C-alpha positions, 0 to 999 in steps of 0.5 A: 601260586604254587611253589615247589621246594625240593631238598635232601640232595647231597654227595653219596657213595655208590650203594648209598641212600638218600631221601628227597623231599618236595614241599608243595605250597597251597591246598591243591596238593591232594588233587594232583598226581606227583612226579619226580624228575631228574636232569643230568648234565647234557641230558634232557629231564626225565621222569623217574617216579609217579604217585597217583592221588590214591598212592599208586606208584610207577617207576622208570625201569632205570630206578625200579626196585631201588627208588620209592616214591611216597606222599604225605597229604597232611604235610603237602610233601612228596618223598623219594627214597633212593637206595643202591645209588649208582653214579648214573643217578647223579642229576638234579632232581625235581618234583612237579604235579601231573596235569593230564600229561603236562607239568602242573606247576612252575619248576622249583630249584631242584636238589643236586644228587651226586653219587661218587666215590 
């Protein structure tokens, strides 16, 4: 069973940066596009970034130009570099694989990002 372990969250001031990591167990990492989602309190989980198996990236309008998704197949890890953070970026961040529009794996525990002065 594939496991997802997100890390790298924390408390940061507005305008700051964080890099999130998601380690994916198993040998199937390379065959899935990978996504980063986030869920703020009282809101639905939303997709913020996607990277294809060949490195093509897509972003939600709310994070475009501020967030960068990347993947390292040698380490079975996907990253989310976040800069110019805003209070509205506060959420629990999750990663998952994309299986033709559905999530590919069971959700991990996520990593909390709090942007506050």
